[in-house]
C-alpha positions in Angstrom: -170.7 133.6 -121.1 -168.3 136.0 -119.4 -165.2 136.8 -121.5 -162.6 137.5 -118.7 -160.3 134.6 -117.9 -159.6 134.0 -114.2 -157.1 131.2 -114.8 -154.4 130.7 -117.5 -152.2 127.5 -117.5 -149.3 127.4 -119.9 -147.1 124.4 -120.7 -147.4 122.8 -117.3 -145.3 119.6 -116.7 -145.2 117.3 -113.8 -143.6 113.9 -113.3 -143.3 111.4 -110.4 -140.6 108.7 -110.2 -140.9 106.7 -113.3 -144.1 108.4 -114.6 -144.8 111.6 -116.6 -148.2 112.8 -115.3 -148.6 116.1 -117.1 -147.0 117.1 -120.4 -147.2 120.7 -121.7 -150.7 121.2 -120.5 -152.3 124.6 -121.4 -155.8 125.8 -120.8 -157.9 128.9 -120.0 -160.8 129.1 -117.6 -163.4 131.9 -117.9 -164.5 133.7 -114.8 -168.0 133.0 -113.5 -168.4 129.7 -115.3 -168.6 126.1 -114.4 -165.7 124.4 -116.1 -165.6 120.6 -116.1 -162.4 118.6 -116.2 -162.8 115.1 -117.7 -160.5 112.2 -118.3 -159.8 108.6 -117.3 -158.1 107.8 -114.0 -154.5 108.7 -114.4 -155.2 111.4 -117.0 -153.7 114.1 -114.7 -156.8 115.9 -113.6 -156.3 115.7 -109.8 -152.5 116.4 -110.2 -153.2 119.6 -112.1 -155.7 120.7 -109.5 -153.2 119.9 -106.7 -150.6 122.0 -108.3 -153.2 124.9 -108.5 -153.8 124.8 -104.7 -150.1 124.2 -103.7 -150.3 120.6 -102.7 -147.7 119.8 -105.4 -145.2 121.7 -107.4 -145.0 121.8 -111.2 -141.7 120.8 -112.8 -142.2 123.4 -115.5 -144.8 125.8 -116.9 -146.7 128.9 -115.8 -150.0 129.6 -114.0 -151.7 133.1 -114.0 -154.6 133.8 -111.6 -156.5 137.0 -112.4 -153.6 138.0 -114.7 -150.9 137.6 -112.0 -148.3 134.9 -111.6 -149.7 132.3 -109.3 -147.0 131.4 -106.7 -148.3 129.9 -103.5 -146.7 127.9 -100.7 -149.5 125.6 -99.6 -153.3 125.1 -99.7 -153.9 127.5 -96.8 -152.0 130.2 -98.8 -154.3 129.4 -101.8 -157.4 129.7 -99.5 -156.4 133.1 -98.3 -156.0 134.2 -101.9 -159.3 133.0 -103.0 -158.9 129.4 -104.3 -160.5 126.5 -102.4 -160.5 122.8 -103.2 -162.8 119.9 -102.3 -160.7 116.7 -102.6 -161.6 113.3 -103.9 -159.6 111.8 -101.1 -161.0 113.1 -97.9 -158.6 114.9 -95.6 -160.5 115.5 -92.3 -159.2 116.1 -88.8 -160.9 113.0 -87.4 -160.5 113.9 -83.7 -162.1 117.3 -84.1 -165.8 118.3 -84.5 -167.7 119.1 -87.7 -167.6 122.8 -86.8 -163.9 122.8 -86.0 -163.2 121.2 -89.4 -165.3 123.7 -91.3 -163.5 126.7 -89.6 -160.0 125.2 -89.6 -157.4 128.0 -89.9 -159.9 130.8 -89.3 -161.5 130.0 -86.0 -163.4 132.9 -84.4 -161.9 134.1 -81.1 -163.1 136.2 -78.1 -161.9 137.8 -74.9 -158.2 136.8 -75.4 -156.2 135.8 -78.5 -156.4 132.0 -78.9 -159.7 131.6 -77.0 -162.0 130.0 -79.5 -165.6 131.4 -79.6 -167.4 128.1 -79.5 -171.0 129.5 -80.0 -169.8 131.5 -83.1 -168.0 128.4 -84.4 -171.2 126.3 -84.1 -173.3 129.1 -85.6 -171.1 129.5 -88.7 -171.1 125.7 -89.2 -174.9 125.6 -88.9 -175.2 128.4 -91.5 -173.0 126.7 -94.1 -174.5 123.2 -93.6 -178.0 124.7 -94.0 -177.0 125.9 -97.5 -176.3 122.2 -98.3 -179.6 121.1 -96.7 -177.5 118.9 -94.4 -178.8 117.8 -91.0 -175.3 117.2 -89.6 -174.8 118.5 -86.0 -171.8 120.9 -85.7 -170.6 119.2 -82.5 -170.3 115.7 -83.9 -166.8 114.2 -84.2 -165.5 113.5 -87.7 -164.4 110.0 -86.6 -168.1 109.1 -86.0 -169.2 110.2 -89.5 -169.8 108.1 -92.6 -167.8 108.7 -95.8 -170.8 110.6 -97.2 -171.1 112.8 -94.1 -167.4 113.6 -94.1 -167.6 114.6 -97.8 -170.5 116.9 -96.9 -168.2 118.6 -94.3 -165.4 119.0 -96.9 -167.9 120.7 -99.2 -169.1 123.0 -96.4 -165.5 123.9 -95.5 -164.7 125.0 -99.0 -167.9 127.1 -99.1 -167.2 128.8 -95.8 -164.4 130.7 -97.6 -165.7 133.3 -99.9 -163.4 132.0 -102.7 -163.5 133.3 -106.3 -162.4 129.9 -107.6 -163.6 126.6 -106.1 -162.2 123.3 -107.3 -164.5 120.3 -106.8 -162.9 116.9 -107.3 -165.6 114.2 -107.4 -167.7 116.1 -104.8 -170.8 113.9 -105.2 -169.1 110.5 -105.2 -170.5 109.6 -101.7 -173.4 111.9 -101.0 -177.2 111.3 -101.3 -179.3 112.6 -104.3 -180.9 115.2 -102.0 -177.5 116.6 -101.2 -176.4 116.4 -104.9 -179.5 118.5 -105.8 -178.7 121.0 -103.0 -175.0 121.2 -104.1 -176.0 121.9 -107.8 -178.4 124.6 -106.7 -175.6 126.1 -104.6 -173.1 125.9 -107.6 -175.6 127.7 -109.8 -176.0 130.3 -107.0 -172.2 130.7 -106.8 -172.0 131.1 -110.6 -174.6 133.9 -110.4 -172.5 135.7 -107.9 -169.4 135.5 -110.2 -167.7 132.5 -108.5 -165.8 130.2 -110.9 -166.1 126.4 -110.3 -163.8 123.8 -111.8 -165.7 120.5 -111.5 -164.2 117.1 -111.8 -166.5 114.1 -112.2 -166.9 110.8 -114.0 -170.7 111.1 -114.0 -171.7 112.2 -117.5 -175.2 113.3 -116.4 -173.7 115.7 -113.8 -171.4 117.2 -116.4 -174.1 118.0 -119.0 -176.4 119.1 -116.2 -174.2 122.0 -114.9 -171.1 122.6 -117.0 -170.6 125.5 -119.4 -167.3 124.3 -120.8 -165.5 120.9 -120.8 -161.7 120.3 -120.8 -160.5 116.7 -121.6 -157.2 115.4 -120.5 -155.8 112.0 -121.6 -152.5 110.4 -120.5 -151.3 113.8 -119.2 -152.0 115.7 -122.4 -154.6 118.4 -123.0 -156.9 117.0 -125.7 -159.5 119.7 -126.1 -161.6 122.4 -124.4 -165.1 123.0 -125.8 -168.4 124.5 -124.8 -170.5 121.7 -123.2 -173.4 122.2 -125.6 -171.1 121.1 -128.5 -170.6 117.6 -127.1 -172.7 114.6 -126.3 -172.0 111.5 -124.2 -170.6 109.5 -127.2 -168.2 112.3 -128.3 -167.0 113.0 -124.8 -166.3 109.3 -124.0 -164.4 109.0 -127.3 -162.2 112.1 -126.4 -161.6 110.7 -123.0 -160.6 107.1 -123.7 -159.1 107.5 -127.2 -160.2 103.9 -128.0 -163.2 101.7 -128.4 -164.7 100.5 -125.1 -165.3 96.8 -124.6 -168.9 95.8 -125.4 -171.3 95.3 -122.6 -170.9 92.0 -120.8 -173.1 89.2 -122.2 -176.1 88.0 -120.1 -174.9 85.7 -117.3 -176.0 82.2 -117.0 -178.7 81.3 -114.5 -177.5 81.5 -110.9 -176.6 78.4 -109.1 -179.0 78.0 -106.2 -176.7 76.8 -103.4 -176.7 79.3 -100.5 -173.3 80.9 -100.0 -174.3 83.4 -97.3 -177.3 83.3 -95.0 -178.0 86.2 -92.7 -180.7 85.8 -90.1 -182.1 88.6 -87.9 -178.8 90.5 -87.8 -179.0 93.5 -85.4 -176.7 96.2 -84.3 -178.6 98.8 -82.1 -178.6 102.2 -83.6 -177.3 101.0 -87.0 -179.6 98.2 -88.4 -182.3 95.9 -87.0 -183.6 92.4 -87.8 -181.9 91.9 -91.2 -182.4 88.6 -93.0 -181.5 87.5 -96.5 -179.8 84.8 -98.5 -177.1 85.2 -101.1 -176.6 82.3 -103.5 -173.5 81.1 -105.4 -173.2 82.8 -108.8 -175.6 85.6 -107.8 -175.2 89.3 -107.7 -177.4 90.7 -104.9 -177.7 94.5 -104.9 -178.2 96.5 -101.7 -179.7 100.0 -102.2 -180.5 102.8 -99.8 -179.9 106.4 -99.0 -177.0 107.8 -97.0 -177.4 106.6 -93.4 -179.7 103.7 -94.2 -177.3 101.3 -92.6 -175.9 99.6 -95.7 -172.2 100.1 -94.9 -172.7 99.2 -91.3 -174.4 95.9 -92.3 -171.6 94.8 -94.6 -169.1 95.8 -92.0 -170.8 93.5 -89.5 -170.8 90.6 -92.0 -167.0 91.2 -92.6 -166.3 91.5 -88.8 -165.2 95.1 -88.8 -168.0 96.0 -86.4 -169.8 92.8 -85.5 -173.5 92.7 -84.9 -174.9 92.4 -81.4 -177.3 89.6 -82.3 -178.3 87.4 -85.1 -176.9 84.5 -87.1 -174.5 84.2 -90.1 -174.1 81.0 -92.0 -171.5 80.4 -94.7 -172.2 77.5 -97.0 -174.7 76.2 -94.4 -172.3 76.4 -91.4 -172.9 78.7 -88.6 -169.9 81.0 -88.1 -169.1 83.7 -85.6 -167.2 86.4 -87.5 -165.6 88.9 -85.1 -162.7 90.2 -87.3 -161.7 90.6 -90.9 -159.2 87.8 -90.4 -162.0 85.4 -89.5 -164.0 86.6 -92.6 -161.0 86.0 -94.9 -160.6 82.6 -93.4 -164.3 81.9 -94.2 -163.8 82.9 -97.8 -165.2 86.5 -97.6 -163.5 89.5 -99.1 -164.6 93.1 -98.8 -163.9 96.2 -101.0 -164.7 99.0 -98.6 -166.2 102.3 -99.6 -163.3 104.1 -97.9 -160.2 102.8 -99.6 -157.9 105.2 -97.8 -158.9 104.2 -94.3 -159.6 100.5 -94.8 -158.3 99.4 -98.2 -154.7 100.6 -98.6 -151.5 101.3 -96.9 -150.5 104.4 -98.9 -146.8 104.4 -98.0 -146.4 100.8 -99.1 -145.7 99.7 -102.7 -148.4 98.5 -105.1 -146.9 95.0 -104.9 -147.1 94.8 -101.1 -150.6 96.3 -101.0 -151.8 93.7 -103.6 -150.6 90.8 -101.5 -151.5 92.2 -98.1 -154.6 90.0 -97.7 -152.8 86.8 -98.8 -149.4 87.0 -97.1 -149.6 83.4 -96.0 -149.5 82.2 -99.6 -146.9 84.7 -101.0 -144.7 86.4 -98.4 -142.0 83.7 -98.2 -141.8 83.5 -102.0 -140.8 86.9 -103.3 -140.5 85.8 -106.9 -144.1 84.4 -106.8 -145.3 87.6 -105.1 -143.7 89.8 -107.8 -145.2 87.6 -110.6 -148.7 87.8 -109.0 -148.4 91.6 -108.6 -147.4 92.0 -112.2 -150.3 89.8 -113.3 -152.9 91.8 -111.2 -151.5 95.1 -112.6 -152.0 93.8 -116.1 -155.4 92.2 -115.5 -156.8 95.4 -113.9 -155.0 97.8 -116.3 -153.5 99.7 -113.3 -151.6 102.7 -114.5 -148.4 102.4 -112.5 -144.7 103.0 -113.1 -143.9 99.5 -111.7 -145.0 97.2 -108.9 -142.6 99.0 -106.5 -144.3 102.4 -106.9 -146.0 103.6 -103.7 -149.8 103.5 -103.8 -150.0 107.1 -102.6 -148.6 108.2 -105.9 -151.4 106.6 -107.9 -154.6 108.4 -109.0 -157.7 107.7 -106.9 -159.2 105.4 -109.6 -156.0 103.3 -109.9 -155.9 103.0 -106.1 -159.4 101.6 -106.3 -158.2 99.0 -108.8 -155.5 98.0 -106.4 -158.1 97.4 -103.7 -160.2 95.3 -106.0 -157.2 93.3 -107.2 -156.0 92.7 -103.6 -159.5 91.4 -102.6 -159.5 88.9 -105.5 -156.1 87.5 -104.8 -157.5 85.8 -101.7 -159.9 83.8 -104.1 -163.0 84.6 -102.1 -166.2 82.6 -102.4 -168.2 85.7 -101.3 -167.2 89.1 -102.5 -168.7 92.2 -100.8 -168.4 95.4 -102.9 -169.2 98.6 -101.1 -169.3 101.4 -103.7 -166.8 99.6 -106.0 -166.9 102.2 -108.8 -166.6 105.3 -106.6 -164.2 107.7 -108.4 -163.8 105.3 -111.3 -163.9 106.6 -114.9 -166.2 105.4 -117.6 -163.6 103.1 -119.2 -162.7 101.5 -115.9 -166.3 101.1 -114.9 -167.0 99.1 -118.1 -164.0 96.8 -117.2 -165.1 96.4 -113.6 -168.7 95.6 -114.6 -167.4 92.9 -116.9 -165.2 91.5 -114.1 -168.1 91.4 -111.7 -170.2 89.4 -114.2 -167.3 87.0 -114.9 -166.9 86.4 -111.2 -170.6 85.6 -110.8 -170.5 83.3 -113.8 -167.7 81.5 -112.2 -169.7 80.9 -109.0 -168.6 83.8 -106.8 -171.4 85.2 -104.6 -171.4 89.0 -104.9 -173.1 91.4 -102.5 -173.1 94.8 -104.3 -173.7 98.1 -102.4 -174.0 101.1 -104.6 -175.5 104.6 -104.5 -176.0 104.5 -108.3 -179.3 102.9 -109.1 -178.4 102.4 -112.8 -175.4 100.4 -111.7 -177.5 98.2 -109.4 -180.2 97.6 -112.0 -177.6 96.7 -114.6 -175.6 94.2 -112.5 -177.9 92.8 -109.9 -180.1 89.7 -110.2 -182.1 90.7 -107.1 -182.2 93.9 -105.1 -182.6 94.6 -101.4 -183.6 98.1 -100.2 -182.7 99.5 -96.8 -184.4 102.3 -95.1 -183.5 103.7 -91.6 -181.7 100.5 -90.6 -184.2 98.0 -91.9 -185.0 96.1 -95.0 -188.0 97.9 -96.7 -188.3 96.0 -100.0 -187.0 93.1 -102.1 -187.1 93.2 -105.9 -186.3 91.2 -109.0 -184.3 93.9 -110.9 -185.9 93.0 -114.2 -189.3 93.9 -112.7 -188.7 97.2 -111.0 -187.6 100.8 -111.7 -185.5 103.5 -110.1 -188.7 105.3 -109.1 -190.1 102.3 -107.3 -186.7 101.7 -105.5 -186.5 105.3 -104.3 -190.1 105.1 -103.0 -188.9 102.4 -100.6 -185.6 104.0 -99.8 -187.0 107.4 -98.7 -187.7 107.8 -95.0 -191.2 106.8 -94.0 
């Protein structure tokens, strides 16, 4: 392992109103290595990285990059000096194309200053996307992309700069396995060329697959930095959480057989076709499939975000036409969207107001009750927050996800749709959320679970549907199948 250090952090401190996020954090990162940053949500990982790229300013401490004091004004200044970051929270220019997003701030010009060379722009985007084995067209608008596709563009944008340090904050949270494999091959290639990668992920298998060294943060403190080969899953989890995790949820009781949701021949041209299934009370029904298979589009149609063109939806035996989220909520359906920033939260609002946003009729005229409910949800979901009046934008990504879940459940839904509910969630919070999902099902809630993580689907689901290219390709009892068999039916024909 190379001995030269590219990055030194000394006694870094950062606080937000009412919350100390980093306390005297010090660490060293060796050049040409893959350095993992681990910790629960709210441990300070993303805040530390945002300070490194100029998105936030430290209250105290020192950073040295290549032996020189690191003082930058903004992320663009960091990019010019060789440090790029792929963010957990996507930051695309939605009205611009894929190629324009990749080249943002360094667009090629010709003829006259300010005249963008469109062919060169598209060629550069095609070249970078090819390194990720991505089929995305450079001319597509970002607003038309899925979360997974937007994350692929963010990765490509960072790679387009010949940076000596690339920070990746949960880069695989919403991309397919094929793209994960391509990314890891690219990371290894970058390492061979001397590029340093700081890699943040909650996925243990990823960390031990690619990391040379692992730094653990907990509650804003640096706990340890060790070579990856000196740790195993159990030791790493213990260092991260500093406590005993709750035991796995006990086996649930048999599902109640009354149909809660019946979908018959639901179709939205270009997205999904002829989808039929039944979800029963007290059942967890998993929905698997690769990126672009139509899973998110299907649950969005059921919830009224983008209604289907044809087909039939029945709730508790009654035919309903659901053309808006308001109609879905009135029918007893709640959705936790895969894109919490776009559909799940109002970042400028407080935690309290976000929590009660979907149930205003019950709580808005009774401020005391609203405050009590917010405090109860914060405690139940173990949301790390300075208080219910703190703005959601100041929470970590994982704690924001907990707010989204808590908000959905305040409406007391009969049917709960979870689209990637543990995306960006640490191992401790995942355990808590798994137990919560099981408790809800045991209490009679019908749960439709969409996830890109097959172990998660197999652990939680009673039955499993597989989507491929907009159609249902298989149905399984999860106790009688395997990840290999599921993937066989998920892969394009």
